[in-house]
N, C-alpha and C positions, 0 to 999 in steps of 0.2 A: 467416605470414611465411616467406619463402624462406630456407633455411639458407645460411650464409656459405660461399662457395667462393672459390678463388683466381682462377679464370678464368671469364669469362662469354662465351658464344658467342651472338651476336645473329643470329637467322635471320629474314630478311625474310619476312613472311607466315606465320611459324611460331612455335613456342614458344622462348624463350631457354633455353639449356642451361648449367648450371653444372658446372664440373669442378675437381677438386683438384690434378691433375697435368697436365703438358704431354702425357704419353702418352695420357691420357684425351681431351684436346682433339684430338690427331691421329687417334685412333680415331673420334671423332664426325665429324670432317671427312671421313674416308675413307668413312663410312657415308652421308653426304649425297649425294643424287643430283645436286644442283646446288649448288655452293658460291658461286655468284655473289651478291655483295652481303652475304655473311656477314662479320661483324666479330667479331674475337676481342680481348678486353681482359684485361689482367692487373690485377685489382683490388688486389693487394698492392702493386705498384709504380706503378700508375696509367698504365702503358703501354696505349695503345689502337691498334686497327687493326694488330695484329701480323700479319706475313706468315708464310707457311708456312716459309720459310727461317729466319726469326727464331724460330719455334716449335721447329724442329728443333735449332737451336743451344741453346735453353733446355733441351730434352729431353736433349741430350748433357751439358750442365752438371749437370743433376739426377742423371744416371746415374753421374757421377764421384764 
């Protein structure tokens, strides 16, 4: 069973990636060669298809 994480990154044709913080999500997105079709979901709030701008706003909120 996959450990519980807050964020889930669904990579088409690849493995899903779980992250605990927004900063981790942004790092994974930066490492992807092609982020087309990648979907980021916040499992805690139920928000799906988060945009990079939305993730950066969440990261700023987490840092405060």
